[in-house]
LUMLUM-756034 format. One record per residue: x, y, z of N, C-alpha, C, O, CB in turn. Coordinates in steps of 0.1 Angstrom, whole numbers, plus 5000, padded with zeros to 4 digits. Last residue first. Glycine has a CB too. Layout:
// residues N
XYZXYZXYZXYZXYZ ...
***
This chain:
// residues 565
524148804718524348674724525748614721526048504726523248574718 522749124724523649034718523848904725523548894737525049104716 521149274740520549234727521449134720521049074711520449364719 522549344763521549234764520949184751520449074749520349274773 523949574757524649444756523649324756523949214751525649424766 523149824759522349744750522949604748522649534739522149814737 525049944775523649944780522749844772521749794777523050084779 527249914758527249844771525749834776525349724781528149904782 526550104738526849964735526749874747526149764747528149944728 526350334752525150284746525350134743524450054744524750364733 529050364759528050364769526750294764526150204770527650504775 530450384735530650274744529550254754529250144757531950284750 529250624726529250504717529450384726528750284724530350514707 529450854740528250764743528350634735527450544737526950834740 531550994731531550954745530450854747530650774756531251074753 531051044703532250974708532150914722532450804724533451064707 528651184705528751064697529950984701529850854702528751094682 529451404721528351314725528451184718528351074724526951384723 531251534704531751474717530751374722531051274727531951584727 529451604684530451514681531051454693531251334694531651594673 527751784699527151664692528251564689528051444691526451704679 529551974706528851894716528251774710528351664716527751974724 530052084680531152014688530551934699531051824702531952124695 527652184673528152074665529252004673529351874673528752124652 527352384693526352274691526852154683526652044687525152334683 529652534689529352464702528352354700528552244706528852574712 529452624663530652534667530352464680530752344682531852624668 527152784666527152664657528252574661528052454662527352714642 527952974685526852884688526852764679526652654684525452964686 530053094670530253034683529152934687529452824692530453144694 528553194649529653094646529953024659530152904659530953164641 527053384661526353274655527353164653527053044655525753314642 528953574668528353504678527553384673527553274680527353594686 529653654641530653584650530053514661530453404665531653694655 527253774633527653654626528753574635528753454635528253684612 527253984651526153884652526553754645526253654650524853944646 529454114640529554064654528453964656528653854663529454174664 528354184616529554104616529654034630530053924631530754174612 526254364624525954234617527154134618526954014619525454254603 525454584641526754514642526554364637526654274644527154504657 523054714641523854724629525154654630525954664620524054864626 521454664663522354784664523154794651523954894651523254764676 520154434655519354554656520254674656519854784651518554554669 522254254657521754284644520854414644520954494635520854164639 522554264685523654304676523154344662523554444656524754204675 520154154693520454284697521654344688521554464685520954294712 520253894682519153984679519554124681519354214673517953944687 522553794695522553804680521453894676521653974667522353664674 521653794721522753884717522853904702523054014697524053834723 519953584720519353724722520353824718520053924713518853744736 521753374718520753394708520153534708519853594698519753284709 523253414743523853434729522853454718523053544710524753304726 521753624769522053494762522553514748522353624742520653414761 522153774801521953784787522353654780523253574785522853894781 521553814829521553684823521253694808520353634803520453594830 521254074838522353994844522453854837523453784840522153984859 519054154824520354224821521454144826522554144821520354364826 517253844817517453974825518754034821519553964815517353944840 514853684795516153704800516253844808515553934805517253704789 512253684784512453634798513853664804514053654816512153494799 511853724758511053804767511453784782511053854791509553774766 513453534746513653674742512953774752513353884753513253704728 512853274750513653334760513853484757514353564766515053274760 511353184728510753174741511553254751510953304761510853024746 513053244705511653294706511053284720510453384724510753204697 515553134703515453274708513953314711513753404719515953364697 517752844703516452914703516453054708517353094715515452834712 520152724705519952804693518652884694518352974685519852714681 520252594729521352674725521052764714521452884714522552584721 517952434730518152544740519252644736519152764738518352494754 518652254710517552344708517552464718517252574714516252274710 520852114722520952184709519852294707520152404703520952094698 519752014746520852104746520952184734521052304734522152024748 517551854738517351964747518452064746518252184745517151924762 518951654723517851734717517651864725517551974720516551654716 520551544743521151614731520151704725520451814721521751514721 518551424759519451524765520151614753520251734754520551464773 517451244741516651354746517551464752517251584750515751294757 519651074737519151154726518251264730518351374725518351064716 519850964762520951044757520551134745520951244744522150954753 517450824764517750934774518851024768518751144770518150874787 517750634744516750734742516950854752516750974748515350674745 519950484755520050554742519050664740519350774735519950454731 518650394780519750494780519950554766520150674766521050424784 516750204786516350324778517450424777517150544772515150394785 518050024802517549974789517150094780517150084768516349884791 518750184825519750124816519250084802519950114792520450014823 515950244833516950354829518050294820518350344810517550424841 514849994840514250084830515250184824515350204812513050154835 516649874860516249804847515849904836516349914825515149714850 517350034881518249924878517949864864518749804858518149814888 515350234883516750264883517650154878518550184871517150314897 512950084882513150194874514550224872515050244861512350324879 513349904903513149854890513449964879514149944869511749794887 513250084924514450014922514449954908515449954901514649904932 510650184922511750274920513050204918513950254911511850374931 509149964929509150004915510250104912510750104901507750074912 510749714950509949844948510149894934511149874928510449944958 510249364948511149484946510349604944509449604936512149454934 508849134951508749234961509749344960510049404970508749164975 508848964930510048954938510049054950510949074957511348974930 506649054916506548924922507748894932507648814941506548814911 507649304907506549304917506449164924506249154936505149334911 509449214888509849294900508849294911509249274923510149434896 507649094870508649014877509149084889509349024900509848974868 506249324862505549214868506549124876506249084887504749124857 508149484850507549534862506849414869506749414882506449634859 508749304829509849354838509249404851509749374862510649474831 506449274815506849164824508049204833508249144844507249044816 506149464796505549494809505949384820505749404832504049494808 509049534777508049434780507449464794508249484804508549294779 509649834761510049744772508849654776507749704777510549824784 508650004742509349894737509849794748510249684745510649944730 507550204757506650104751507349984745506749874744505850174739 509750354763509150274773508250174768508050064773508450364783 510350474738511350384744510650304755511050184756512450474750 507950634735508250524725509250424731509150304729508850594713 508250804757507150704757507350594747507050474750505850784753 510550944749510550864761509450764761509650644765510450954774 509551074726510750984725510750894737511050774736512051074724 507451224738507151114729508251024726508050904724506651174715 509151404753508151314759507751194750507751084755506851394763 510451534733511251454742510351354749510651234751511951534752 508251664721509051574713509851484722509951364719510051654704 507351814743506451714737507351614729507051494730505451774728 509252014752508851904760508251784752508551674754507951944771 510252254744510752134736510252004743510851894741512252134735 509052434761509052464747509352334739508752304729510052564743 509652334787508252334782508252344767507452274760507452444788 512452384787511952244789510552234784510152144777511952214804 512452664783513052574773512552434774512252364765514552574774 511252744807510652784794511152694783510452654774510852934791 513152654826511752604826511152624812510452544807510952664837 515352804820515452664818514052604817513752514809516252594830 514353054826514853034813514952884810514552834799516253094811 513853024853512653044844513153024829512352984821512053184846 516452984864515352884865514252904855513752804849514852884879 517953214861518153104852517053004852516852934842519553044855 515553484867516653394871516853294860516053284850516253324884 513353644862514553704860515753614864516953664864514653824869 511253464885511353564874512653634873513153684884510153664875 511153314907511853254896512053364885512953344877511053144890 509653434927511053434929511853384916513053414915511453354941 506953384920507553514916509053514917509753584910506953624924 505553174929506553144919507253274914508153264905505953074907 503553234946504653164952505753134942506853084946504153024956 501953534949502453444938503653364944504753424946502953534926 499153574970500553594968501053494957500653374957501353574981 496053684958496753574962498253594960498653634949496353444954 493053854964494453874961495253754967495153724979494954014967 489853894951490753814959492153834954492453834942490353664957 488154034936488554104948489554024956490054064966487354134957 489453884907488353974912488854054924489754124924487153884916 492353784915491153714910489853784915489353754925491153564913 495553864911494253924915493153844907493153844895494254074911 498653754925497653744915496353794920495953784932497453594911 501753914931500553864936499553854924499553934915499953944947 503953994918504153944931502953884937502953804947504654054940 504253894883503553964894503853904908504053784909502053954892 505853704867506353834871505553894883506253954891506253924859 504553464860505653454870506053594875506653604886506853384864 502453524842502253434853503353444864502953444876502253294847 503353714823502053734830501953654842501353694852500853724821 505653584814505753714820504453744829504553784840505853824809 504653344804505453344816505653474822505753484835506853274813 503453444781502553384791503353374804502753394815502053244787 505653514766504753614771503853564782503553644791503953664759 506853254762507553364769506653464774506853514785508553424759 504753114748505253064761505953184769505653204781506152944759 504653274725503453264734503853214747503353264758502453174727 507153224715506853364719505653364728505553444737506753454707 506952954708507852994718507553134723507653154735509252994713 503652824704504752894699505652944710505152974721504353004690 502252514712502552654718503752714712504852664714502652644734 502052264705501152354698501352494703500652594699499652314700 503752124721504052124707503152224699503552264688503951984701 502452144747503552234743503952244728504352344723504752204751 500451934748500152074745501252154741501152234731499552134757 501151684757501051704742500851854739501051884727500051614737 500951694784502251674778502351694763503351724758502751534782 498251714788498951834790500451814784501051914781499051864805 497651434782497051544774497951674775498251734765495651574778 499051314803499351284790498851394780499651434771498751144785 497651414825499051444824499551424810500351494804499851364834 495151304821495251444821496651484818496951574811494651514833 495851034825495251074812495451224810495751274800493851034811 496651044852497551004841497151044828497951094819497850854842 494251104864495351194865496351164854496951264849495951194879 492750874858492351004853493451104853493551184844491151054862 494150664870494050674856493650804851494150854840493050564851 495450594895495150734892495050744877495750834871496150824897 497850324890496950394897496650534891497450584883497350414912 499950204872498550174870497550274878496550304872498250044875 502750304851502150284864500650264862500050314852502450394874 503950354827504250234833503550214847503850104853505750224835 503150614817503050494808503150364816502550264812504250494798 503350804837502150804829502050664822500950614821502250914818 505850754848504750754856503450744849502450684853504750874865 507450784824507450654831506150654840505450544840508650634840 507151054818506650954809506550814815505650744812507650944797 508351164841506951194838506351084829505251034831506751324833 510951074838510151034850508651054847507850974851510651114863 511551204814511551064815510751014827510050914826512951014815 511251484821510551424810510451274811509351214810511151464796 513151524842511651544844510851474833509851414836511451704843 515551444829515051374841513551394843512851304845515851434853 515651624807515651474805515151404817514351314815517051424801 515651874820514651834811514551684808513451634808514851904798 518051864835516751874842515651834833514751754837516452014847 519951844813519951754825518551744831517951644833521051794835 519252044795519451904790519351804802518651704801520851884784 519152274810517952224803518052084799517152004801517752314791 521852294818520752274828519452214822518852134828520452404836 522952324793523352214801522252184811521852074813524652234807 521752574785521552454777521852324785521152224784522352454764 522752744805521352724804521052594796520152524800520652844797 525552734798525052684811523552654811523052554816525252794822 525452844773525952714775525452654788525052534788527552714775 524453094778523653004770524152864771523352764771523753044755 526453204794525153184800524253084792523553004797524453324801 528453214774528553114785527253094793526952984798529653154795 527353424759527653294753527653184764527053084762528953294745 527353634777526053584771526253444765525353364767525453684760 530053664780529253634791527853574787527453484793529053754800 530953744755531253604759530453564772530153444774532753584762 528353984749529653924746529753774751528753694750530654004752 526154154753526654064764527853994762528453944771525553974767 525254354737524654214736525054124746524454024749525054164723 527354584719526454544729526054404727526454334718525254634729 530954594712529554594708528654554720529154504730529254504696 533454564720533154684713531754694709531254804703534054694700 533754314731533754434741533354564734533054664740535154444747 533854104714532554164716532554274726531454334729531654054722 535854004691536054094703534754174706534454274700537254194700 535253884668535053804680535353884693535253834704535853684680 536054054649534554054652534253964664533153974669533854004640 538754014646538354124654536854124657536454184667538654254646 540153824633539253774644538653894652538253874663540053684654 540453794597540653864610539653814620538653754617540354024608 541553794564541053724575541453794588542553854590541753584575 540254034541541453984548540953914561540053964568542454104552 538454144524538254004528539453944535539653824535537853924516 536854434522538154384527538054244532537554224543538754484537 534254444512535254534507536654484510537554494502535054674511 531754354519532554264511533754334505534354294495531654214499 533154304552532454244541531754354533531154434539531454134546 536154344566534954424563534254364550534754384539535254574561 537754114576537854254581536554334579535954384588538954334575 536353794583537053894575536954034580536054054589536453884560 534853614599536353604599537053694589538253684588536653464595 532153644596532653664609534253664609534853714619532153554618 531853584569531553724573532153754587532553864590530053744573 532453314570533353404563533153544567534053614570533053394548 530253214584531553194589532553294583533353354590532053054587 528153284567528153334580529553324586530053414593527153254589 528953134544528953284543528953344557529553444560527753334535 528452874553529852914551529953064550530953124554530352854538 525652884553526352864566527752914564528352974573526252724570 525152924525524553014535525353004548525753114554523052994538 526452704514526752834510526352934520527053034523526152864496 525252474525526552504529526952654525527652714532527552414522 522752484511522852494526524152534530524352624539522452354532 523652454485522852574489522952594504523052704509521452564484 524952214486525752324483524952454487525552554492526052334468 522652054490523752054500524552184498524952244508524551934499 521252084466520652134478521752144489521652234497519552034483 523151974448522752114447522152164460522452274464521752124435 523251704458524451794458524151944457524652024464525451754447 520751614453521151624467522451714468522551794477521551484473 520851624424519851694432520251714446520151824451518551604432 523051454418523051594414522051674422522351784427522851614399 521951214428523251264433523351414430523651494439524451184427 519751174412519551194426520851254433520651334442519251054433 520951144387520051254389519851284404519851394408518651224382 522350904392523151024389522251144391522651244396523551024374 520250724397521250744407522050874404522350954414522250624408 518950734372518250784384519250814395519150914402517250684389 520850624355520350764352519650814365519850934367519450754341 521450364368522450474366521850614364522350704370523250434354 520150204392519650264380520450384376520250494382518050304381 520349934414521050044407520350074394520049994386522549994403 517549904436518449844426519149954418518550064416517649754417 516749914471516849974458517849914449518949864453517250124459 514849694488516249724485516349784471516049724461517149584486 512449664513512749714500514249744498514849814507511949844497 511649364531512249504530512649544516513149454508513549494539 508349234529509749214525510449354525509949444519509949144512 505849144553506449234544507949204541508649144549506349374549 504548994571504948924558505649014549506048974538503748864552 503949154591504849054594505348984582506448924582504248954604 503749484574503149364582504249264584505449284580502049304574 504049834574504649704572503949594580503549624591506149704575 502450044581503050044567503649904564503649864552504050154566 499450044598500849994598501249984583500549934574500949854604 497550344594497650204596499150164594499950244589496750134585 496250644608497350574602497350424605497250384616498750634607 494450784622493950694611495050614604494750534595493250784601 495950934639495050824645494550734634494250614637493950884652 497051114622497951014627497050894633497550784633498851074637 494851284617495351214606496251094612496150984606496251294597 494551394643493451324637493951234626493551114625492351424632 497051534646496651424655495551334649495651214650496251474669 496851724626497851624625497551504634497751384630499251684629 494751874636494551804623495651694622495251584617494651904611 495951974659494751884660494551804647494251694648493551974663 497952134647498252024656497151924657497351804657498652084670 496552324632497452234625497752114634497852004629498752304622 495152454653494352374643495252274636494852164633493752474633 497352564667496452464674495652384663495552264665495552524684 498152744647499052644652498252534659498552414656500052704662 495952914644496352824633497252714637497252604632496952904622 495953024673494852954666495252864654494952744655493853064661 498253154680498053024686496952944679496952824678497653034701 498153394669499253304665498953164669499253074662500553354670 496053504684495853484670496953394664496653304655495953614662 497353514709496153424707495853404692495553294689494953494714 499353704703499753574707498553474705498753364700500253564721 497753934699498453874687498853724690498853644681499653954683 497053964726496053944715496653884703496053784697495354074711 499454014738498653894742497653864731497353744728497953914756 500154254726500954134724500254014728500453914721502254154733 498054414736498054384721498954264718498754184709498454504713 498954404763497554364759497554324744496954224741496554474763 501454524763501354374766499954324762499854204758501654354780 503254734749501854714748501554564750501354484740501254764734 505854834747505354784760503854774761503254794771505754894770 506854874722505854964727505354934741504455014746504654964717 508954684718509054824713508054924719508455034722508854824698 508254454732509554514735509554664730510054744737510654444728 505554414724505954394738507254474741507354544750506154244741 505254484697504354534706504854524721504654624728503054454705 507454354685507354494685506454554695506654654701506954544670 506754084691508054144696507954294696508354354706509254094687 504454054677504454034691505654104697505554174707504353884695 505454094651504454194657504354184672504354284679503054174651 506953874646507654004648506654104654507154204661508254044635 504853684645505853674655506653804657506853844669506853564651 503253774623502653774637503753774647503753844657501753654638 505053994601504353874604503953874619504453964626505253744600 505654254577505454214591504754074591503854054583504654314598 507954374558506954264556506654204570507354114574507454164546 509954544559508654604562507554504561506354534562508354724553 512254294568512054434563510754494568510454484580512154444548 512954034573511554064570511354204565510454224557510754054583 515453944580515253974566513854014563513454024551515653844558 515353924609516553974602516254014588516754124583517553854602 512853844617513453964624514654014616514854134616513853914638 512253614602511553744598512253864605512153974600510153734602 514153444616514353474602513553604598514153694592513853364593 513053434644514453474640514553524626515153634623515353364642 510553344648510753484650512053524644512253634639510753514665 508053104639509453144639509553294640508853374633510253094627 505453014635505853064648507253114649507653164660505652954658 505252934608504353034614504753094627504553214629502952964616 507252744607507352864599506452974605506953084607507052844584 506252534623507552594626507752734619508252824625508652504621 503752474611503852534624505152604627505152704633503552424635 504552384586503652494587503752564600503852684602502252454584 506152154593506752274586505852394587506452504590506952234571 504051994605505252044613505952164606506252254613506251924614 502351964583501852024596503052074604502952184609500951934604 504051834564503251954561502952034574503152154575502051924553 504851604578505851704574505151834570505751944573506651644561 502351474581503151514593504151624589504251724596503851404600 501851414554500951504562501651554574501451674577499651424566 504051254547503851384540502951474548503251594549503251354526 503451034564504651114566504551244559505051344565505851034561 501150954552501050994565502351074569502251174576500850884575 502050874526501050984527501051034542500951154544499650934523 503650674517504350784524503350894528503751004533505450844516 502150504502502850454514503450554522503750534534503950354509 501150674481500250624492501050574504500550584515499350514486 503750714467503050824474502050774484502050824495502250904464 504350444458505250524466504550634474504650634486506350584458 501950344444502650264455503450364464503250364476503650164449 500950514425500050424431500650344443499950284451499550324421 502950684416501650744420500850644428500050684437500950794408 505050514410505250624420503950674425503850694437506050734413 503850354391504350294404504450394415504150374426505650214402 503550544371502350484377502650414391501950424400501750384368 506250594365505350704370504150644377503750694388504950794359 507150354356507750404368506850514374506750534386509050464366 504250144346505350244343505950294356505250294366504850354334 503749804351503349944354504550034351505649994354502849954368 503749524347504349614337503849764338503649834329503849574323 503149364367502049404359502449504349501549564342501049474369 505649334379505149214371503849254363503549184353504749104381 505849584391506749554380506249434372506249434360508149514385 503949554411503849664401504649634389504249654377504249794407 505049344426503749334419503549434408503049404397502649334429 507349474435507449354426506149324419506149294407507849234434 506249664451507049704439507149594429507149614417508349764443 505049504470504249594462504949644449504349654439503849724470 507249384482506349304474505449384465505049344455505449214484 508649564497509249534484508149454475508249454463510449454485 507349824514507149674512507649644498506949684488505749634515 509050064534508450024521508449874520509349804524509350084509 510050284552509150184555508450144542507250184539508050224566 511550504544512250374547511350264550511850144549513150404559 509750714541510350644529511050514532511150434523511250744522 509350784568508150734560508750664547508150554543507350854555 511850864576511250754583510150694574509950574573510650804596 512151074558513150964558512550844564512650734559514451004564 510251254566510051184553511051064552510750974545510151274541 511351354590510051294590509851204577509451084578508951394590 513751464581513751354591512451284591512451154592514051414605 512951664562513651544558513651434568513451314564515151584555 511651844579510851774569511551644564510951544562510451864558 513951934593512851874600511951784591511551674594511951984607 515552044573515951924580514851854588514851734589517151954589 513752274565514152164556514652034563514151924560515252204546 513352484582512452364583512852244574512352134576511052404580 515552664576515152634589514352504591514652424599514352744596 515552704548516752644555516452594569516952494573517852754556 512952814546513252694539514552624546514552504548513552724524 513353054560512552954566512752814559512652714566511052994566 514853194541515353164554514653054561515252964567515353294562 513053204519514353144517514953104531515452994533515353234510 510953354531510653214526512053144524512153024528509953224512 512153594537511553514548511453364543511753274550510253574553 512853684511513853664521513353574532514053484537514353784527 510353724500511253634494512353594504512653474505511953694482 509053914516508453784514509553684510509653574515507353794504 511854104528510454084526510053944524510653854530509954174514 514754154512514054194524512554194522511954284515514454334529 515654084486515753994497514754034508514053944514517053984503 515654114457514754184466514554104479513454064482513454214459 517653994443516353914444515353984453514353934456516653774450 519854094420519154144432517854074433516954094424518954304431 522854014409521453964408520754004421521053944432521453804407 525454144387524854114400523354064398522754084387524854244408 527754004364526554084366525854044379525753924382525554074354 531053974379530053934370528754014372528754094382529653774372 532654144394533354044385532353994375532653964363533953934392 531654294414531654354400532254264390532454304379532354484400 531654144437532454264437532554324423533554384420533854234442 529753944430531153914435532054034433533154014427531653784427 527454094424528154024413529553994417530454004409528154104401 526054204444527054294438527854224427528854274421528054344448 524453984451523854114446524854204439524454264429523254184458 526353804460525653774447524953904442524953924430524653664449 527153944484528153894474527453864461528053904450528753764479 525354244492525654104493526554054482526654124471524354024492 524354484498525754474495526254334495527454304497526654554506 521654414502522054524493523554534489523854574478521654664499 521754054503521454184508521854294498522454264487522054214521 522653804496521653864487521154004492520254064486520453774486 524753734514524753684500523853764491524253804480524253544500 524253854538525653864532525653814518526653854510526553794541 521553774541521953914540523253934533523454014524521853984554 521853494545521253544533521453694531521653734519519653524534 523153494570523853444558523253494545523953524536523853294559 521053604586522353684584523153634572523653714564523253664597 519153404584518853534579520153614576520253684566517953604588 520553204597520153174584519853314577520253334565518853084583 520853314622522053304614521653274600522453314591522953194620 518353294633518753424629519953424620520153504611519053514641 518253024640517453074629517853214624517853244612515953074632 521452884647520352964651519553014639520153054629520853084659 522152544637522352684634521152774639520052734637522452704618 521652284638522652334648522952484646523852544652523952264647 520052224617519552204631520352274641519952304652519352054634 521652234594520852354598520252344612519852444618519752394588 522651964592523452074597522652194601522952254612524452114586 521151764580520851794594521651914600521351954611521251674602 522251744555520851794556520451834570519651914573519851684551 524751644560524651784555523251834557523051954560525051784540 524051384568524651474578524551624573524351704581526151434580 523151294543522251294554522751394565522051474571522051154560 525451314527524251394524523251404536522651504538523551344511 527051114539527451254539526251354536526151454542528551284529 525550884534525750924548526151074548525751144557526850844554 525550874505524250894513524550944527523851034532523450764513 527550844486527550954495526350974503526151094508527851084488 525950734455526950734465526850854474526150954471528350744458 522650594449523650704447524650694458524450644469522950844447 520550414446521850364450522950474448524050434445522150234442 517350514460518350504449519650444455519750424467518550644443 515650544482515150464470516150464458515750414448513850524466 516750704502516250574505515850484493515850364494514950584513 517750944492518550874502518050734504518850644508518450954515 515751024474517050994469517850914479518650824475517851124465 513651074492513550964482514850924476515150804475512651014470 514651284506514451164513514351044503514750934506513151174522 514651474485515951444492515751304499516651224498516251554502 511951494477512951444468514251404474514851304470513251564458 511051584502510551464497511551404486511951284487509151474490 512251834504512551734514512151594509512851494511511951754528 510951974484512351954483512851844492513651754489513152084487 508251964494508551914480510051884479510451774474508152014469 508552084518508051944518508451884504508851764503506551934521 509352344510510152264519509752114518510652034517510052314534 507152434494508552424489509352324497510052244492509152564488 505052424512504952354500506352334494506652224490504052434489 506052594533505652454536505652374523506152264522504352444543 506252844521507452774526507152624528508052534525507952834539 503552894516504552894505505752814509506252724502504953034501 502452894542501952804531502952784520503252674516500652854526 503953094555503952964560503452864549504052754548502952954572 503353324540504753274541504753134545505553054540505553364551 500553344543501153334530502553274530502953184523501253474523 500353364571499753254564500353234550500653114546498253264563 501653614575502153494581501553364574502353264572501653494596 499953784560501353764556501953634562502653564555502253884561 497653774574497653714561499053694556499353594549496853804551 498653904597497953774598498053704585498453584584496553784603 499554144589500554054594499953914595500653814592501054094608 497354304584498054244572499054134577499354044569498754354564 496754404609495854304603496554234592496454114590494554354599 498554624612498654504620497854384614498454274614498054534634 497854804593499254774594499454644602500454574600500054884600 495054844597495554764585497054724586497354614582495454854573 493254784624494454854621495154784609495754674611495454864633 491154624629490854754624492054834621491854944615489954824634 492254404640491854384627491354524621491254534608490754284626 492854534666493854464658493454464643494154504634494254324663 490354614675491454714672492554654663493054724655491954774685 489154364678488554464668489654564665489754604653487354534674 490754274698490754204686490154294675490654294663489954074687 490154454719491554434714491654374700492454414692492454364724 487454404723487854534718489354524712489654584702487854634730 486054184732486754174720487354304714487754304703485854114709 486354274766485754184756486654174744487854154745484354224752 487454424786486954504774486454404763486154454752488154584768 488154444820487554364809487054444798486154534800486554264815 491054614831489654614830489154524818489754524807489054754829 493754654832493254524837491754514836491254414841493754504850 494754884821494454894836493854754841493554744853493455004839 494854824795496154834802495954844817496854824825496854954797 492154584791492854704787494154714796494354624804491954834789 491554234780491654344790492354464785493054454775492354294803 491754004766490454064767490354184777489354224781489453954771 494353934769493953964755492554024755492154074745493953834746 494553864795495153994791494654034777494554154773496653994792 493453614795492753714802493253854797492453944795492953704817 495353464782494053474776493353594782492653674775493253344778 497453494801497653534787496253554780496053664774498453434779 496453384824496553524824496853574810496453694806497653564833 496453104813495253174818495353324818494553394812494953124832 498853004807498053044796496853124800496253194793497552924788 500052914831500453044825499653094813499653214810501853024820 498552664835498252784842498752914836498053014836498652774856 499952484816498552514816498252654822497752744816497652404822 502852454820502152454807500852524807500552614799502052314802 503852464846504752494835503952514822504452594814505652384833 501652394863502452514865503252554853503252674850503352504877 500852144851499852254853500652394855500252494848499052234866 503152004852502552034839501552144840501452234831501951904833 503451974880504452054872503952084859504252194853505751964871 501151824886501251964892502352044884502152154881501751954906 501651584873500451664869500651804874500351904866499151604874 503851504889503951524874502851604869503051704861503951384867 502551484914503651584912503851604897504151724893504951534918 500751284909500251414912501251524910501051634906499651424926 502551074906501751114895501151254897501051334887500551004893 503651074932504551104920503651144908504051244901505450994917 501450994947502051124949502951164938502851284934502951114962 500950734936499950844934500550984937500251074930498850814944 503350614944503050624929502050734927502150814918502550494923 502950614971504050684966503850704951504150814946505350604968 500750444974500650584978501750674972501550784967500650594993 501850204965500750264957500650414961500350494952499550184960 503750164986504250194972503150254963503450334955504750054966 502050125007502850245008503450274994503550384990504050215017 500849885000500050005000500950135000500550234994499150005012 
***
């Protein structure tokens, strides 16, 4: 009975943290969107004022236009890339896969900075490489620039999803199609596309949500083309108009929530792509197709590398594009604002804390929800709340945290309640919490997937031996799930290192961050210094990933030794 009571307490603690971290902060956000600056209820007045102001209302349609355009392009390009990696025999697949994942380690603002140095008014391509060839002005600042930057941002996410979908192919279907003398096009339309349809749907919804909620790229290359994310920033930071910021946040939340719900509905209808009788698909050499796939992947890889390499080059030369002498002067951040190396090390610390605390909290929460029996209602509620963060844009989380954690007391009508969480505001704790919540759902689903792979008999045998569940958790569940735990920690670290949307409202002058420093430097016109800070973030993220791969190779092998005989 004591063990059952302990399980109930832990489940309630998991539910309590989800309420404080995810659910309750949304309450004052919603309330502020229906209130004036004095806190008086004004109903839909803020929404009427928003749509009655043409300069603001156009941002809503701009956001939808950018998101739809980028999603179509990103999913189409990623589909071709994933198809080439899984359905052809082209050389260099491993290198191309690593190249496609590289933008994951780049701050979104850095994509914009790279595009500025290539296609901006003094960009390398705009000026024709210093007048050597005719220049090409693509009118970067605005719709085109945002779409290009967002393509770089969401391309690896779409590739990862479609790679999984493309790898699950039943060779028997292709053999049947070949025996019926179906043309390659007909096979593609009747076999390949239907088998990947659920992956395509997921890629569409994920890409749409990421683009709609991104702040970094529009901030750098948006120009006068306003979108919802930059409007929130301007209203809160520029005008201190928190009520309108809350209103725009709610508008940003609506299409994101719709995309999330639609994706969940589609995924519930998904049937197994492979059965027990399925035969694994092995691509056969087709010289013309293999060459075409290689050229296609090479062109996309070169495009990705060109933007990232330009960021490195801009950070390492005297004055772009007039003096290309190599120099490290832009890494001397004492001459610019933003926080310098202090901000960089704050980001490293924050990312480490997020990785450690986030992995522990997420895995324990997933374990209590998935592997314990009591309190079914509480566990169901906790599971639902664990899925919510994926539908919450980072800027919405940041603004909601201001309203929830900043006041010393909460007012509910005539009732005044002291805020027990006010001590967190302006500290590293709230930055870590916002990152954990922001990236919680993906890590949670990773943990749940790992736990589902473990046979329930582990718990049954432990119970029959009178071993407490926490000993089974520590001695059995954690070692068997170690690869998933390490991946979750890596996911938290990299994303916390490069993100800006959730933390841009929450950092304090004493806790400046590298990603926010990039924003401030770019605002001040110190674009080269912003590129230098971006280089530090990229090198740190990639370096930590490489060290992680080297350090965990032996650990993961020992943890999974039970699989070998």
